[in-house]
N, C-alpha and C positions, 0 to 999 in steps of 0.2 A: 508524523502518521501519514500524511498525503503522500509523501514519497514512498512509504511502505507499500501502500496501496497500489500506486503507479507501477512498482517493480513486480508486484503480484501479478497485474493484468499482463505486463510485458513477458514475464516467464510463462503464464498460463497460455496466453495467445500464441506464443511461439511453439509450445508444446503442442497444442491442439493442431496447429497448422502442420506441424511435423507429422502428427498422428494421421491426419487426412492424407498427406502425401504417401504414407506407408501403407494406408488402407483406403485407397480412393473409391471403392466400391461399396463401403459401408453405409447404411442408412442414416439419416439425421438423428433418429433417436440413439443410434450407437455413439456418434460424436457428442451428444447432449450427455449421454452417460458417461462418457470419459472426462467430459468438463466437471461434472459432480463429483467423480472420482478424484480428480486433482483438489477440488476444494475441500473433500472429506480428508484427504491425506494431509493436506496443509494444515487443516484444524488438529489433526491427531499429532502431527510432528513438531509442529512450530508454535512459538510463543507470539505474543502480540507484537514484538519488536523484530521477528526475523519471518524469512520466507523460505519456500523451499530452494530457491536458487542460491540462499546463503548456506544451505548444507552442503557436505561433501560426501565422498564415497563411504568414509567410515561411519556416517550416521544411518547408511542403509545396509550395513553389514548384517545385522540381526534382524532379518525380515519377520521371523516369528514372534519377537517381541513387539514389532509394530503391529502386526496383525492381531495381536492379543489385546492390543488398546482398542482396537476398532470393534471387534467382535461382541464384547459386553454391551456396547451402545447400539449396534445395528445388527440386522438379521444375517444370517448365513449367506443368503444371496448377495446381499450388499457387501458382505466382507469378501466374497469372491470377487465381486467386481473390483473393490478397492485393491486387492491383491494384483489384479490384473493391470490395474492402473499404475501400482508401484513398479510393477515390470516394465511396462512401457515407458515411464518416466525415467527410470535407470538406463534403458536403451537410449532415450533421447539425450541424456547427460553423458553417455559414453562410458558407463562404469564397467568395471571388470566383469568377464564372463561368469566367474564364480558367483556374484550377486544375482545374475540373471538366472543361473541354475538353481540357486536356493528359492528364488521366486516360483519358478516352475515345480519345484518340489513341494512348496507351501500349497500351491494352486491344486495339485493333485491330491494332497491329503484332505483339503477343504471339499474337492469335489466328490471324493471318496465319502466322506462324512455325510454330504447332502445327498447322494445316491442311496446310502444305507438308511437314512431317514425316509426317502421316498418309497423304497422297497418294502419297508415295514409298515407303510400306511398308518404310522402312528401320528398322534397330535403332537406338535411342538408345544413347549410351555406357553409361548404368545397365543398360539391357537387354542389351548385349552382354557386360557384365561377370558378370550373373547369369543369363543365359539357360541353360535346360536343356530338351533336347527332350522332348517330352511322354511317349513311351513309356519314356524313361530315368527320367524323374520317377516314373511309376507303379511301375517296376520297384524302384526304391530304396525306395518306399514299402511296396510288398509284402514285401521283404526285412526292412524294420525291423519290420513287423507280425508276421512269422513268428519272428524270432530275437530280438527285444527285447520287444514287447508281450506276446506269448504265452510268454515265458519264465516257467516255473513258474506257468502260468495253468491252471485257475482257482487263485486265491490262497488257500493254508491260512491260516486264521485265526491271527494273531499272528507270521506268518513274515515279513512284509515292513513296511515303514513305508506305512501305508495312506494318508496324505496325499500322500507322495511318489509312490506308484504312481497314485494317482488324477489328480495333476497330470499325470503322463506319459501316461496314457491320455487325459485330456481334450485336451491339446495335440496329440496325434497324430490323434485323431477330428476336431479342429476344421481342422487341415490337410487330413485325407483328404477331408473334404466338399468341399474345392476341388480335389482332385486326382483322385479316382475318379469323381466326378460333375462335369458342366460347371460351372465357378466362377460362382456368383452373386455379389452384392454382400454386404458384411459384415453388414448390418443382417438379412438373411434368417434367418440363424443365430444372430445376436446375441441377438434377442428372441424365439427360439424356446422354447416352454413345451411340458413333457412330460405327456402324458395317457394313462392306461392304460385298456383296455377288456378284456373277457372273452369268449373264443369268438366275436368278431364280432358281439356284441350291438349295437354302433353300427354299422351296416352303411355309413351314409353321414355320417362323423364331421364332415366339412367343413360339413354343414347342421345338425349338432347342437350345435356349439359357437359361441359369439360370434366374430365375425370381427375382433375387435381384437388377436388374437394370431397369430403362426405357430406351427404345432403340430407335434410329432412324436407320432403316435398309436401305442401299443404295444399289439398285440391278442396276449394271452397265450393261444395255442391249446394243445390237448392235448399235441401233440408239438414244435412249433416256434412261436416268436413271429414275428409279421408287423410291418412298420413302414409307416406312412403319413405322408409329408411333405406338409404343406400350407402353402403360402405366402398369406397373406392381406394382410399388411402389407409392401409393399416399396416401391420408388421409382416404378415403373411400373404399380403395382396398379390404378389408375383406368383405365388403357387396356387392360391385358392381363387382369385379372380375376383369379380364384383359380387356383393352380397346384397340382395334385395328383400325386404320384409314389408309388407302391406299391413296397415293397421285400419280396422273398420269398426264403427260403433256396434257394441253387442257381440263382437266375434273375439274368441280367445285365440291367442298367438303364444305357441310354446307354452302353454298351460297357465298363462297370465290371468285367465278368467276375464279378459277384456280390461284389465286395470291400467295397461300401458296406455291404451287409448284414452280412457277417462283422465288419466293424470295429465298426459300432454294436452288433451283438450283444454282442460283448465288452465294450464300454464300459457299455451299460446293465446287464449283469449285475454288473460290479464296482461300477458307480456304486449299485445297491441294496445290495450287500454292504457298502460304504462306509457307507452311512447306517444299516444295522443295527449295524455296529460302533461307530457313534458314539452307540448307544441313542437315535436320533431317531425319533419315531413318524411323522414326515411327511418326505418328500423334497423337495429343493429343486425350485421349479416350473420353473426354466429348464435346459434341456439342458446349456449351457455356463455355468457360474456362477464368480463370485469365490470362490475358497477361503478368503479371509480375511473373508468375511462370510456371514452366515446368510442374507441376503435379497437381495442385489445381484447383478444380471447384470453381465457385463464390459462396460465402457465401450468405445467405438470405438477409443480409443488402446491400451487393454489387449489388445483382440482383435488390432489390427495388430502390436503387439509380439510377442505369443505366436507368431502365425504366422510371422513373419520369424525369430525365435529357433529355433523348431522346424525350419523349413526348412533353416536354417543347419547345424543339428545333424544332419539326416538326409540333406540332399542337398549340404551344402556352398555352398549359395547364398542371397542375401539376396532372398526372393521376397515381393514385394507381391502383395495380390489383383489389382490391375491388370495385373502382369506374368503372374500365373497366367491371366488371362483372355487375354492375347495368346498365351500358349504353347498353351492349349487350341485357341483358334479357327485358329491357324496350323496346327495338327495336323489339325484337323477339316476344314479346307478343302481340305486335300490328298486327301481321300477323295471318291469318287464318292457324293455323297448326293443323295437326292431333295428336292424342295421342301418335301415334308411333314417330311422329317428335319430340314431346315434350320429350318423354322418351330418345331418342337417344342423343338429345342435353343436357339434364339434366345429363345423364351418363358421357358423354364426360367432362362435367364441375365438375364431381365428386359429384353430388347430386343424391339423390333417387327421384323417381317420382311415385306419386299415384294419378290417375285421380279421380276427382269427379263424382258422379252419373249424375250430370248436364251435365259434358263434354262427358259422354258416349252417352248422348241422342243428343248432338249437331252432326250436319252434316256440313263437309266442302267441299269446291270446287263445290258448286252446280251450279255454272255457271251464270245463269241468277239472277239478283237481284229482290227484291221485286217491285220495280217501274216498271221493265219490264215486270214483270208478269201481274201486273194491267193493263198496257197498252195492253197487249196481250188479255186479258180477253174482254177489251172493244172493240177491233178490230174484235173481232168474234162476237159481239152481234149484 
């Protein structure tokens, strides 16, 4: 069994190195995605005693059959990624051109199916099973914060299991960043580093620190602490640039009613108390970290699992980041929002936004509705 695992890593490492050489300008997240594609394909095509390197060209002739084994278990997006992984693996192995063309044909079909679903704006089966309207989601989170997170808070020393309480608060805050604020991608918070300032002595923190990290700056003022979220590293950073959001006590940001501040304030205070109780001289650098490690941040899989598990506990639904983004945008687009508001929200979520000409002609916040205008005209007659 040890020999099989060794062969797996040799084949996978060789494939991933070849993929990097073929695509030298891709992002780290793209390389990681291809790694997970390999693992997924191996799980689908191999038994416990074989590896992808043991398979030959004939095993890849019927691409549709392989994809049909993947699709019931994984989403359409993941299936598309897997099919792309199969194509690159076949190229890596030097298989005949006909197999590559079959992969391209399968990819076109899957992408066409995806586009049809997108253009219809209809719920998928998974979305229908786990959908929760945004106001309901926010209310459930607020109730959990008030009656569970803040129960016996601040926590007296020695009165609770510190590890268990930190895990509860960490998990809630992780989900809260995707429910009280417009939901970004996982990497924005997964790689976020905590930095403390004193009395605003770093007035422009985004220019004072290296841009290799995303930051949560905590300014310890005389009365209240302030928070500044800075996104430097995210999927579309090359196009959108640095994103900065200031959080202050009692002030609403992106319609959160001040909840993001309250939630972060509780978490940061307990986080500091936790490290003091552990007699550690230095806090963990990452905002959300692996409780089983002194140094590691959470992996993408860890992060996704925690979000879904926490959502199941609080909301009773299995909510992925992708579904949370659908829920938020569906709610946001029902409101009468200006082009400026739409641009700010889109960029915070890591999306570019180009308004249509029809939107430019539209006017918002007119105050009086059509019915009231008609009544007014009749009153003046």
